DRENLUM-15253 format. One record per residue (C-alpha): residue in three letters; residue number from 1; chain; y, x, z. Coordinates in nm, 2 decimals, always signed. Layout:
N
SITE,ALA,NUM,A,Y,X,Z
...
// end
This chain:
471
SITE,VAL,1,A,+10.08,+12.14,+19.12
SITE,GLY,2,A,+9.92,+12.45,+19.32
SITE,VAL,3,A,+9.56,+12.52,+19.39
SITE,ARG,4,A,+9.45,+12.45,+19.73
SITE,GLY,5,A,+9.81,+12.40,+19.86
SITE,LEU,6,A,+10.08,+12.67,+19.81
SITE,ALA,7,A,+9.88,+12.94,+19.69
SITE,SER,8,A,+10.04,+13.26,+19.54
SITE,ARG,9,A,+9.77,+13.34,+19.30
SITE,GLY,10,A,+9.91,+13.49,+19.00
SITE,MET,11,A,+10.22,+13.62,+19.11
SITE,VAL,12,A,+10.33,+13.91,+18.88
SITE,TRP,13,A,+10.48,+13.79,+18.56
SITE,ALA,14,A,+10.53,+14.05,+18.29
SITE,GLN,15,A,+10.82,+14.12,+18.04
SITE,ARG,16,A,+10.59,+13.99,+17.74
SITE,THR,17,A,+10.53,+13.68,+17.94
SITE,LEU,18,A,+10.88,+13.65,+18.01
SITE,ASP,19,A,+10.96,+13.64,+17.68
SITE,ILE,20,A,+10.71,+13.38,+17.59
SITE,PHE,21,A,+10.87,+13.17,+17.89
SITE,GLU,22,A,+11.23,+13.25,+17.72
SITE,ARG,23,A,+11.09,+13.03,+17.41
SITE,LEU,24,A,+10.95,+12.76,+17.66
SITE,GLY,25,A,+11.28,+12.73,+17.80
SITE,ILE,26,A,+11.17,+12.81,+18.16
SITE,ALA,27,A,+11.25,+13.20,+18.19
SITE,HIS,28,A,+11.59,+13.15,+18.35
SITE,GLU,29,A,+11.41,+12.97,+18.63
SITE,VAL,30,A,+11.13,+13.20,+18.66
SITE,VAL,31,A,+11.38,+13.50,+18.72
SITE,ALA,32,A,+11.64,+13.33,+18.92
SITE,LYS,33,A,+11.35,+13.22,+19.16
SITE,GLY,34,A,+11.16,+13.51,+19.13
SITE,VAL,35,A,+11.21,+13.89,+19.29
SITE,ARG,36,A,+11.20,+14.18,+19.14
SITE,TRP,37,A,+11.14,+14.55,+19.33
SITE,ASN,38,A,+11.24,+14.91,+19.18
SITE,LEU,39,A,+11.06,+15.11,+19.39
SITE,GLY,40,A,+10.69,+15.15,+19.46
SITE,ARG,41,A,+10.49,+15.36,+19.71
SITE,VAL,42,A,+10.14,+15.49,+19.75
SITE,LEU,43,A,+10.03,+15.59,+20.08
SITE,CYS,44,A,+9.72,+15.75,+20.21
SITE,ARG,45,A,+9.61,+15.80,+20.57
SITE,ASP,46,A,+9.98,+15.62,+20.63
SITE,ALA,47,A,+10.14,+15.89,+20.44
SITE,ALA,48,A,+10.32,+15.84,+20.15
SITE,VAL,49,A,+10.17,+16.08,+19.86
SITE,THR,50,A,+10.35,+15.95,+19.58
SITE,SER,51,A,+10.63,+15.69,+19.47
SITE,PHE,52,A,+10.78,+15.58,+19.15
SITE,SER,53,A,+11.11,+15.40,+19.06
SITE,LEU,54,A,+11.10,+15.12,+18.78
SITE,GLN,55,A,+11.41,+15.20,+18.57
SITE,ALA,56,A,+11.65,+14.94,+18.43
SITE,GLN,57,A,+11.59,+14.85,+18.09
SITE,PRO,58,A,+11.94,+14.73,+17.95
SITE,ASP,59,A,+11.80,+14.78,+17.59
SITE,MET,60,A,+11.57,+14.43,+17.68
SITE,ARG,61,A,+11.62,+14.06,+17.73
SITE,HIS,62,A,+11.39,+14.08,+18.05
SITE,ASN,63,A,+11.37,+14.35,+18.29
SITE,GLY,64,A,+11.01,+14.47,+18.36
SITE,PHE,65,A,+10.86,+14.16,+18.55
SITE,ALA,66,A,+10.94,+13.92,+18.80
SITE,ASN,67,A,+10.73,+13.81,+19.14
SITE,LEU,68,A,+10.70,+13.47,+19.18
SITE,GLN,69,A,+10.43,+13.24,+19.34
SITE,GLN,70,A,+10.21,+13.07,+19.08
SITE,TYR,71,A,+10.29,+12.71,+19.21
SITE,TYR,72,A,+10.64,+12.76,+19.12
SITE,VAL,73,A,+10.54,+12.88,+18.77
SITE,GLU,74,A,+10.30,+12.57,+18.74
SITE,LYS,75,A,+10.61,+12.35,+18.86
SITE,PHE,76,A,+10.85,+12.50,+18.58
SITE,LEU,77,A,+10.58,+12.41,+18.32
SITE,VAL,78,A,+10.50,+12.08,+18.43
SITE,GLU,79,A,+10.86,+12.00,+18.42
SITE,ALA,80,A,+10.88,+12.14,+18.07
SITE,LEU,81,A,+10.59,+11.95,+17.96
SITE,GLN,82,A,+10.75,+11.62,+18.08
SITE,ARG,83,A,+11.03,+11.67,+17.88
SITE,GLU,84,A,+10.82,+11.72,+17.56
SITE,PRO,85,A,+10.77,+11.38,+17.38
SITE,LEU,86,A,+10.43,+11.52,+17.25
SITE,ALA,87,A,+10.27,+11.58,+17.58
SITE,GLU,88,A,+10.07,+11.38,+17.78
SITE,LEU,89,A,+9.97,+11.47,+18.12
SITE,ARG,90,A,+9.69,+11.29,+18.30
SITE,TRP,91,A,+9.63,+11.37,+18.66
SITE,LEU,92,A,+9.33,+11.35,+18.84
SITE,ASN,93,A,+9.13,+11.34,+18.52
SITE,GLU,94,A,+8.78,+11.54,+18.54
SITE,VAL,95,A,+8.57,+11.61,+18.21
SITE,VAL,96,A,+8.21,+11.55,+18.33
SITE,ALA,97,A,+8.01,+11.60,+17.99
SITE,VAL,98,A,+8.09,+11.73,+17.66
SITE,ARG,99,A,+7.94,+11.63,+17.31
SITE,SER,100,A,+8.03,+11.85,+16.97
SITE,ALA,101,A,+8.02,+11.67,+16.67
SITE,GLU,102,A,+8.10,+11.83,+16.31
SITE,ASP,103,A,+8.45,+11.67,+16.30
SITE,HIS,104,A,+8.53,+11.59,+16.66
SITE,VAL,105,A,+8.45,+11.65,+17.03
SITE,GLU,106,A,+8.38,+11.35,+17.27
SITE,LEU,107,A,+8.48,+11.43,+17.65
SITE,ASP,108,A,+8.34,+11.17,+17.95
SITE,VAL,109,A,+8.59,+11.19,+18.20
SITE,THR,110,A,+8.61,+11.04,+18.56
SITE,THR,111,A,+8.91,+10.97,+18.75
SITE,PRO,112,A,+8.97,+10.74,+19.07
SITE,ASP,113,A,+9.05,+10.44,+18.85
SITE,GLY,114,A,+8.73,+10.45,+18.67
SITE,ALA,115,A,+8.54,+10.66,+18.38
SITE,TYR,116,A,+8.61,+10.66,+18.01
SITE,THR,117,A,+8.53,+10.83,+17.70
SITE,THR,118,A,+8.77,+10.99,+17.47
SITE,CYS,119,A,+8.76,+11.18,+17.14
SITE,ALA,120,A,+8.96,+11.47,+17.01
SITE,ARG,121,A,+8.98,+11.68,+16.70
SITE,TRP,122,A,+8.99,+11.98,+16.89
SITE,VAL,123,A,+8.93,+12.07,+17.24
SITE,LEU,124,A,+9.11,+12.36,+17.40
SITE,ALA,125,A,+8.92,+12.45,+17.74
SITE,CYS,126,A,+9.16,+12.61,+18.00
SITE,ASP,127,A,+8.96,+12.50,+18.30
SITE,GLY,128,A,+8.92,+12.83,+18.45
SITE,ALA,129,A,+8.65,+13.07,+18.57
SITE,ASN,130,A,+8.38,+12.80,+18.66
SITE,SER,131,A,+8.47,+12.60,+18.33
SITE,ARG,132,A,+8.30,+12.26,+18.31
SITE,VAL,133,A,+8.34,+12.25,+17.95
SITE,ARG,134,A,+8.16,+12.58,+17.89
SITE,THR,135,A,+7.88,+12.47,+18.12
SITE,ALA,136,A,+7.84,+12.16,+17.94
SITE,LEU,137,A,+7.79,+12.33,+17.60
SITE,GLY,138,A,+7.56,+12.58,+17.76
SITE,ILE,139,A,+7.76,+12.89,+17.70
SITE,VAL,140,A,+7.71,+13.18,+17.97
SITE,PRO,141,A,+7.98,+13.45,+17.93
SITE,ARG,142,A,+7.87,+13.83,+17.89
SITE,LEU,143,A,+7.85,+14.02,+18.25
SITE,HIS,144,A,+8.05,+14.34,+18.17
SITE,ASP,145,A,+8.02,+14.45,+18.55
SITE,ARG,146,A,+8.02,+14.29,+18.91
SITE,THR,147,A,+8.14,+14.47,+19.23
SITE,GLU,148,A,+8.09,+14.41,+19.60
SITE,ASP,149,A,+8.46,+14.50,+19.66
SITE,ARG,150,A,+8.58,+14.19,+19.83
SITE,TRP,151,A,+8.96,+14.12,+19.97
SITE,ILE,152,A,+9.19,+13.87,+20.15
SITE,ILE,153,A,+9.51,+13.74,+20.05
SITE,ILE,154,A,+9.73,+13.67,+20.34
SITE,ASP,155,A,+10.08,+13.55,+20.21
SITE,VAL,156,A,+10.34,+13.56,+20.54
SITE,ILE,157,A,+10.67,+13.45,+20.58
SITE,LEU,158,A,+10.86,+13.72,+20.72
SITE,ARG,159,A,+11.24,+13.69,+20.81
SITE,SER,160,A,+11.33,+14.00,+21.00
SITE,GLY,161,A,+11.42,+14.20,+20.72
SITE,GLU,162,A,+11.27,+14.52,+20.86
SITE,TRP,163,A,+11.09,+14.57,+20.54
SITE,PRO,164,A,+11.24,+14.70,+20.23
SITE,GLU,165,A,+11.19,+14.52,+19.92
SITE,GLU,166,A,+10.95,+14.75,+19.77
SITE,ARG,167,A,+10.60,+14.75,+19.65
SITE,TRP,168,A,+10.35,+14.93,+19.88
SITE,THR,169,A,+9.98,+15.03,+19.84
SITE,TRP,170,A,+9.80,+15.18,+20.12
SITE,LEU,171,A,+9.48,+15.33,+19.98
SITE,ASP,172,A,+9.33,+15.36,+20.34
SITE,ALA,173,A,+9.57,+15.21,+20.58
SITE,SER,174,A,+9.48,+15.28,+20.98
SITE,ALA,175,A,+9.59,+14.91,+21.03
SITE,ASN,176,A,+9.31,+14.80,+20.80
SITE,ASP,177,A,+9.04,+15.02,+20.97
SITE,GLY,178,A,+9.08,+15.28,+20.66
SITE,ARG,179,A,+9.07,+15.03,+20.39
SITE,ALA,180,A,+9.34,+14.94,+20.11
SITE,VAL,181,A,+9.61,+14.70,+20.14
SITE,TRP,182,A,+9.85,+14.60,+19.91
SITE,ARG,183,A,+10.23,+14.45,+20.00
SITE,HIS,184,A,+10.45,+14.24,+19.75
SITE,LYS,185,A,+10.76,+14.05,+19.81
SITE,MET,186,A,+10.78,+13.69,+19.66
SITE,ALA,187,A,+11.03,+13.42,+19.69
SITE,ASP,188,A,+11.13,+13.26,+20.00
SITE,ASP,189,A,+11.11,+13.54,+20.23
SITE,THR,190,A,+10.75,+13.55,+20.14
SITE,TRP,191,A,+10.53,+13.84,+20.14
SITE,ARG,192,A,+10.20,+13.88,+19.96
SITE,LEU,193,A,+9.95,+14.10,+20.16
SITE,ASP,194,A,+9.61,+14.18,+20.03
SITE,PHE,195,A,+9.35,+14.35,+20.25
SITE,GLN,196,A,+9.03,+14.51,+20.16
SITE,LEU,197,A,+8.75,+14.37,+20.34
SITE,ALA,198,A,+8.46,+14.59,+20.49
SITE,PRO,199,A,+8.12,+14.52,+20.33
SITE,ASN,200,A,+7.97,+14.32,+20.62
SITE,GLU,201,A,+8.28,+14.10,+20.71
SITE,ASP,202,A,+8.23,+13.75,+20.66
SITE,PRO,203,A,+8.50,+13.57,+20.46
SITE,ALA,204,A,+8.46,+13.25,+20.68
SITE,VAL,205,A,+8.54,+13.45,+20.98
SITE,VAL,206,A,+8.83,+13.65,+20.85
SITE,THR,207,A,+9.00,+13.35,+20.73
SITE,THR,208,A,+9.01,+13.21,+21.09
SITE,GLU,209,A,+9.39,+13.18,+21.21
SITE,SER,210,A,+9.33,+13.43,+21.49
SITE,ALA,211,A,+9.16,+13.69,+21.28
SITE,MET,212,A,+9.43,+13.68,+21.01
SITE,ARG,213,A,+9.71,+13.71,+21.25
SITE,GLU,214,A,+9.53,+13.98,+21.42
SITE,ARG,215,A,+9.50,+14.18,+21.09
SITE,VAL,216,A,+9.87,+14.10,+20.99
SITE,ALA,217,A,+9.99,+14.22,+21.34
SITE,LYS,218,A,+9.83,+14.55,+21.30
SITE,LEU,219,A,+10.02,+14.61,+20.98
SITE,VAL,220,A,+10.34,+14.47,+21.05
SITE,GLY,221,A,+10.37,+14.56,+21.42
SITE,PRO,222,A,+10.33,+14.36,+21.74
SITE,ASP,223,A,+10.69,+14.28,+21.79
SITE,VAL,224,A,+10.76,+14.13,+21.43
SITE,ALA,225,A,+10.71,+13.76,+21.40
SITE,PHE,226,A,+10.56,+13.59,+21.11
SITE,ASP,227,A,+10.43,+13.27,+20.98
SITE,ILE,228,A,+10.11,+13.26,+20.78
SITE,ALA,229,A,+10.19,+13.05,+20.46
SITE,TRP,230,A,+9.85,+13.06,+20.28
SITE,SER,231,A,+9.52,+13.27,+20.26
SITE,GLY,232,A,+9.22,+13.30,+20.06
SITE,ALA,233,A,+8.92,+13.55,+20.01
SITE,TRP,234,A,+8.84,+13.68,+19.68
SITE,GLY,235,A,+8.59,+13.93,+19.46
SITE,TYR,236,A,+8.62,+14.00,+19.13
SITE,ARG,237,A,+8.41,+14.06,+18.82
SITE,HIS,238,A,+8.44,+14.14,+18.45
SITE,GLU,239,A,+8.30,+13.88,+18.19
SITE,CYS,240,A,+8.40,+13.77,+17.86
SITE,LEU,241,A,+8.27,+13.54,+17.61
SITE,ASP,242,A,+8.09,+13.69,+17.28
SITE,ASP,243,A,+8.32,+13.42,+17.08
SITE,LEU,244,A,+8.62,+13.21,+17.20
SITE,ARG,245,A,+8.54,+12.95,+16.97
SITE,ARG,246,A,+8.24,+12.70,+16.96
SITE,GLY,247,A,+8.28,+12.46,+16.70
SITE,ARG,248,A,+8.58,+12.25,+16.79
SITE,VAL,249,A,+8.62,+12.39,+17.12
SITE,LEU,250,A,+8.83,+12.71,+17.20
SITE,PHE,251,A,+8.82,+12.86,+17.52
SITE,VAL,252,A,+9.14,+13.04,+17.68
SITE,GLY,253,A,+9.21,+13.24,+18.00
SITE,ASP,254,A,+8.97,+13.24,+18.26
SITE,ALA,255,A,+8.74,+12.99,+18.08
SITE,ALA,256,A,+8.71,+13.28,+17.80
SITE,HIS,257,A,+8.73,+13.60,+18.01
SITE,LEU,258,A,+8.74,+13.71,+18.37
SITE,VAL,259,A,+8.92,+14.04,+18.45
SITE,ALA,260,A,+9.01,+14.21,+18.80
SITE,PRO,261,A,+9.37,+14.11,+18.93
SITE,PHE,262,A,+9.47,+14.50,+18.90
SITE,GLY,263,A,+9.77,+14.53,+18.66
SITE,ALA,264,A,+9.81,+14.14,+18.66
SITE,ARG,265,A,+9.61,+14.10,+18.35
SITE,GLY,266,A,+9.48,+13.74,+18.45
SITE,GLY,267,A,+9.75,+13.51,+18.43
SITE,ASN,268,A,+9.96,+13.71,+18.19
SITE,GLY,269,A,+9.64,+13.75,+17.97
SITE,GLY,270,A,+9.61,+13.34,+17.99
SITE,ILE,271,A,+9.96,+13.29,+17.89
SITE,GLN,272,A,+9.91,+13.52,+17.60
SITE,ASP,273,A,+9.61,+13.34,+17.50
SITE,ALA,274,A,+9.76,+13.05,+17.46
SITE,ASP,275,A,+10.09,+13.18,+17.28
SITE,ASN,276,A,+9.84,+13.31,+17.01
SITE,LEU,277,A,+9.64,+12.99,+16.98
SITE,GLY,278,A,+9.93,+12.73,+16.98
SITE,TRP,279,A,+10.10,+12.81,+16.64
SITE,LYS,280,A,+9.77,+12.88,+16.49
SITE,LEU,281,A,+9.63,+12.54,+16.56
SITE,ALA,282,A,+9.98,+12.37,+16.47
SITE,LEU,283,A,+9.93,+12.53,+16.13
SITE,HIS,284,A,+9.59,+12.41,+16.09
SITE,LEU,285,A,+9.66,+12.05,+16.23
SITE,GLN,286,A,+9.96,+12.03,+15.98
SITE,GLY,287,A,+9.73,+12.11,+15.66
SITE,LEU,288,A,+9.90,+12.45,+15.64
SITE,ALA,289,A,+9.61,+12.68,+15.70
SITE,GLY,290,A,+9.24,+12.65,+15.70
SITE,GLU,291,A,+9.01,+12.68,+16.00
SITE,ALA,292,A,+8.99,+13.06,+15.92
SITE,VAL,293,A,+9.33,+13.09,+16.15
SITE,LEU,294,A,+9.16,+12.96,+16.45
SITE,ASP,295,A,+8.87,+13.24,+16.40
SITE,SER,296,A,+9.13,+13.49,+16.41
SITE,TYR,297,A,+9.24,+13.38,+16.76
SITE,GLY,298,A,+8.89,+13.46,+16.90
SITE,HIS,299,A,+8.92,+13.82,+16.71
SITE,GLU,300,A,+9.24,+13.90,+16.84
SITE,ARG,301,A,+9.24,+13.78,+17.19
SITE,LYS,302,A,+8.86,+13.90,+17.26
SITE,HIS,303,A,+9.01,+14.24,+17.19
SITE,ALA,304,A,+9.30,+14.20,+17.41
SITE,ALA,305,A,+9.04,+14.09,+17.70
SITE,LEU,306,A,+8.81,+14.37,+17.65
SITE,GLU,307,A,+9.10,+14.61,+17.67
SITE,ASN,308,A,+9.24,+14.45,+17.98
SITE,ILE,309,A,+8.86,+14.47,+18.13
SITE,ARG,310,A,+8.88,+14.86,+18.05
SITE,GLN,311,A,+9.21,+14.91,+18.21
SITE,ALA,312,A,+9.14,+14.71,+18.53
SITE,ARG,313,A,+8.81,+14.89,+18.56
SITE,ARG,314,A,+8.97,+15.19,+18.57
SITE,SER,315,A,+9.20,+15.07,+18.84
SITE,SER,316,A,+8.91,+14.93,+19.05
SITE,ARG,317,A,+8.72,+15.25,+19.05
SITE,PHE,318,A,+9.02,+15.43,+19.17
SITE,VAL,319,A,+9.07,+15.18,+19.46
SITE,TYR,320,A,+8.72,+15.13,+19.53
SITE,PRO,321,A,+8.49,+15.44,+19.41
SITE,GLY,322,A,+8.20,+15.37,+19.62
SITE,ALA,323,A,+8.09,+15.57,+19.91
SITE,HIS,324,A,+7.95,+15.92,+19.85
SITE,SER,325,A,+8.02,+15.91,+19.48
SITE,SER,326,A,+8.15,+16.17,+19.23
SITE,ALA,327,A,+8.42,+15.91,+19.17
SITE,ALA,328,A,+8.53,+15.90,+19.55
SITE,LEU,329,A,+8.54,+16.31,+19.55
SITE,TRP,330,A,+8.77,+16.29,+19.23
SITE,ARG,331,A,+9.01,+16.05,+19.39
SITE,ASP,332,A,+9.02,+16.24,+19.73
SITE,ALA,333,A,+9.11,+16.55,+19.52
SITE,ILE,334,A,+9.38,+16.36,+19.32
SITE,ILE,335,A,+9.54,+16.23,+19.64
SITE,ALA,336,A,+9.55,+16.55,+19.79
SITE,LEU,337,A,+9.72,+16.73,+19.51
SITE,ALA,338,A,+9.98,+16.43,+19.44
SITE,PRO,339,A,+10.25,+16.53,+19.69
SITE,ASP,340,A,+10.30,+16.88,+19.54
SITE,HIS,341,A,+10.20,+16.82,+19.18
SITE,ASP,342,A,+10.34,+16.56,+18.96
SITE,TRP,343,A,+10.02,+16.56,+18.72
SITE,ALA,344,A,+9.82,+16.46,+18.99
SITE,ALA,345,A,+10.07,+16.19,+19.11
SITE,ARG,346,A,+10.06,+16.04,+18.75
SITE,MET,347,A,+9.67,+16.00,+18.78
SITE,ILE,348,A,+9.67,+15.75,+19.08
SITE,ASN,349,A,+9.59,+15.42,+18.94
SITE,THR,350,A,+9.61,+15.14,+19.16
SITE,GLY,351,A,+9.68,+14.87,+18.90
SITE,ARG,352,A,+9.91,+14.97,+18.60
SITE,LEU,353,A,+10.11,+14.65,+18.50
SITE,CYS,354,A,+9.97,+14.49,+18.20
SITE,THR,355,A,+10.11,+14.54,+17.87
SITE,PRO,356,A,+10.11,+14.33,+17.55
SITE,ALA,357,A,+9.80,+14.38,+17.33
SITE,ILE,358,A,+9.81,+14.57,+16.98
SITE,TYR,359,A,+9.61,+14.34,+16.75
SITE,PRO,360,A,+9.34,+14.51,+16.54
SITE,ALA,361,A,+9.37,+14.49,+16.15
SITE,SER,362,A,+9.29,+14.14,+16.01
SITE,ALA,363,A,+9.45,+13.91,+15.76
SITE,LEU,364,A,+9.72,+13.86,+16.04
SITE,ALA,365,A,+9.76,+14.18,+16.10
SITE,ALA,366,A,+9.78,+14.40,+15.77
SITE,GLY,367,A,+9.87,+14.74,+15.68
SITE,THR,368,A,+9.84,+15.09,+15.83
SITE,HIS,369,A,+10.22,+15.13,+15.98
SITE,ALA,370,A,+10.22,+15.25,+16.33
SITE,GLN,371,A,+10.38,+14.90,+16.45
SITE,THR,372,A,+10.13,+14.68,+16.30
SITE,GLY,373,A,+9.97,+14.44,+16.53
SITE,VAL,374,A,+10.23,+14.53,+16.82
SITE,ALA,375,A,+10.45,+14.26,+17.01
SITE,LEU,376,A,+10.79,+14.28,+16.89
SITE,PRO,377,A,+11.03,+14.39,+17.19
SITE,ASN,378,A,+11.31,+14.14,+17.25
SITE,VAL,379,A,+11.59,+14.39,+17.20
SITE,VAL,380,A,+11.94,+14.27,+17.32
SITE,LEU,381,A,+12.12,+14.30,+16.96
SITE,SER,382,A,+12.48,+14.21,+17.07
SITE,SER,383,A,+12.69,+14.11,+17.39
SITE,GLU,384,A,+12.79,+13.80,+17.21
SITE,GLY,385,A,+12.58,+13.48,+17.17
SITE,PRO,386,A,+12.47,+13.15,+17.31
SITE,GLY,387,A,+12.25,+13.06,+17.60
SITE,ALA,388,A,+12.26,+13.38,+17.82
SITE,SER,389,A,+12.47,+13.51,+18.12
SITE,PRO,390,A,+12.66,+13.71,+18.02
SITE,PRO,391,A,+12.64,+13.57,+17.66
SITE,ARG,392,A,+12.44,+13.78,+17.43
SITE,THR,393,A,+12.20,+13.77,+17.11
SITE,THR,394,A,+11.86,+13.92,+17.15
SITE,LEU,395,A,+11.63,+13.98,+16.86
SITE,HIS,396,A,+11.38,+13.69,+16.92
SITE,GLN,397,A,+11.68,+13.44,+16.92
SITE,ILE,398,A,+11.72,+13.54,+16.54
SITE,LEU,399,A,+11.35,+13.48,+16.42
SITE,GLY,400,A,+11.24,+13.19,+16.23
SITE,PRO,401,A,+11.00,+12.91,+16.36
SITE,TRP,402,A,+10.71,+13.02,+16.15
SITE,PHE,403,A,+10.69,+13.37,+16.00
SITE,THR,404,A,+11.01,+13.57,+15.96
SITE,ALA,405,A,+11.10,+13.87,+15.71
SITE,LEU,406,A,+11.31,+14.08,+15.92
SITE,VAL,407,A,+11.51,+14.31,+15.70
SITE,LEU,408,A,+11.63,+14.60,+15.90
SITE,SER,409,A,+11.97,+14.64,+15.74
SITE,ASP,410,A,+12.30,+14.45,+15.69
SITE,ASP,411,A,+12.23,+14.24,+15.40
SITE,LEU,412,A,+11.95,+14.05,+15.26
SITE,PRO,413,A,+11.78,+14.15,+14.91
SITE,SER,414,A,+11.90,+13.96,+14.63
SITE,GLN,415,A,+11.56,+13.93,+14.48
SITE,ARG,416,A,+11.36,+13.80,+14.76
SITE,ALA,417,A,+11.05,+13.57,+14.80
SITE,ALA,418,A,+11.07,+13.19,+14.90
SITE,HIS,419,A,+10.80,+13.02,+15.07
SITE,PRO,420,A,+10.87,+12.71,+15.33
SITE,LEU,421,A,+10.69,+12.89,+15.62
SITE,LEU,422,A,+10.92,+13.22,+15.57
SITE,HIS,423,A,+11.24,+13.27,+15.71
SITE,TRP,424,A,+11.47,+13.58,+15.60
SITE,VAL,425,A,+11.68,+13.76,+15.84
SITE,ALA,426,A,+11.92,+14.08,+15.78
SITE,VAL,427,A,+11.91,+14.23,+16.16
SITE,GLY,428,A,+12.21,+14.43,+16.10
SITE,GLN,429,A,+12.44,+14.11,+16.07
SITE,HIS,430,A,+12.33,+14.03,+16.45
SITE,CYS,431,A,+12.42,+14.37,+16.58
SITE,ASP,432,A,+12.69,+14.55,+16.76
SITE,GLY,433,A,+12.70,+14.93,+16.79
SITE,ALA,434,A,+12.49,+14.91,+17.13
SITE,GLY,435,A,+12.26,+14.66,+16.97
SITE,ARG,436,A,+12.21,+14.92,+16.67
SITE,ALA,437,A,+12.13,+15.20,+16.91
SITE,ALA,438,A,+11.89,+14.96,+17.12
SITE,LEU,439,A,+11.72,+14.88,+16.80
SITE,ALA,440,A,+11.66,+15.22,+16.71
SITE,ARG,441,A,+11.52,+15.34,+17.04
SITE,GLN,442,A,+11.28,+15.04,+17.05
SITE,LEU,443,A,+11.17,+15.03,+16.72
SITE,SER,444,A,+11.21,+15.38,+16.61
SITE,ARG,445,A,+11.36,+15.29,+16.31
SITE,PRO,446,A,+11.75,+15.26,+16.28
SITE,ALA,447,A,+11.90,+14.88,+16.17
SITE,ASP,448,A,+11.99,+15.02,+15.83
SITE,ALA,449,A,+11.66,+15.13,+15.74
SITE,GLY,450,A,+11.59,+14.90,+15.48
SITE,ALA,451,A,+11.20,+14.81,+15.56
SITE,VAL,452,A,+11.10,+14.44,+15.59
SITE,TRP,453,A,+10.90,+14.34,+15.90
SITE,LEU,454,A,+10.69,+14.05,+15.87
SITE,ILE,455,A,+10.69,+13.87,+16.21
SITE,ARG,456,A,+10.44,+13.61,+16.31
SITE,PRO,457,A,+10.53,+13.32,+16.50
SITE,ASP,458,A,+10.42,+13.49,+16.85
SITE,GLN,459,A,+10.65,+13.78,+16.77
SITE,HIS,460,A,+10.38,+14.01,+16.68
SITE,VAL,461,A,+10.41,+14.24,+16.38
SITE,MET,462,A,+10.21,+14.12,+16.09
SITE,ALA,463,A,+10.31,+14.39,+15.85
SITE,VAL,464,A,+10.57,+14.66,+15.78
SITE,LEU,465,A,+10.66,+14.66,+15.40
SITE,SER,466,A,+10.89,+14.76,+15.12
SITE,ILE,467,A,+11.10,+14.48,+14.99
SITE,ASP,468,A,+10.88,+14.52,+14.65
SITE,GLU,469,A,+10.56,+14.47,+14.86
SITE,VAL,470,A,+10.68,+14.14,+15.02
SITE,ASN,471,A,+10.78,+14.00,+14.67
// end
């Protein structure tokens, strides 16, 4: 596993993603191996202009996020797949041609042992920004914008202990000739450093060992010893397919949409794509839903992708406004005011961490209630329960495998609709006093409110209804 060796690549895993990992059985490994910082600082001209603290979230199963190199996450996912009897992994298989038919897809595949052709009822193209499957079908994503802003990642191993475990963002670091730098702590005493490049810098030159060591030494100081673990130059653009489905091929992750890395929206967004699609495909393959349920995947996840693009674009414009532009003047004014004015400090946007999408109205997000379409927060309901340390019960643990009618009271209604895909739960039966208070804070509804929340298999709220409306 790992792309081009031990590459950090995606490395900030958001709370929503950790909740998905919980269902896949790997969250404990990601959190245990990962790193979490509580304090972030933004510096301009090497002086701190603002800082922020991430508050503990005792109401929630997972506290914010975890920083962990992508190759570790890939390793944990591969091991989980190897434990799954329905999954088959074929390494070193390359798709070189795709032919779509009305009821199947043919794939031509090459391997070190020879070529073969295989057929599938459905194909999920998760093959990245330069998707071979997408190209084979003649699909070109819509380009929303492209920037000349380029960066180099240099992952360094630094064991001196001289750096506090904080996230630092320099908007114009003197150590990088007045350009931006990010600093993140990851596992194994490894720090992710992102250096913004000058417009005329050649990636082939800046990635030489001597050039990278010189660049890092300017930042960490000449007397600090470090090793370079990995490096890679990168730029970014914003793209999205007009339709995430083409016949029996569905596009997932970077093959479907590209977004700047500000706010960790790429890897987290791809994981949430798969989480949205998996249960829908399972329903269809088991004959429990028509193909329309797969169309809802494209509708919902394109909506999420475009929102991620909007948010990332705001961050990218702040970090790279362009020379002599009104955006640059506006940014400089905000930075100048930030040390003395909280409202200005809140406007500094160097990459706000992604949040789960709120899905638009559809057959799978029905109703006008404010919570319809949102991801159900994984609230800690009780200090007692299996499978956690310390043991506790969370909201996601009590949901059914398909759809759940979550009753915000202590008892289930005596007259309630029965359906093989619908699981009824009275949330009050699983709450202690602290859990009731946490639920009220997170849902803005007390646990005895009596409403029925219809929850989808991906833990998004399908509707909030009265018991009569459910029946």
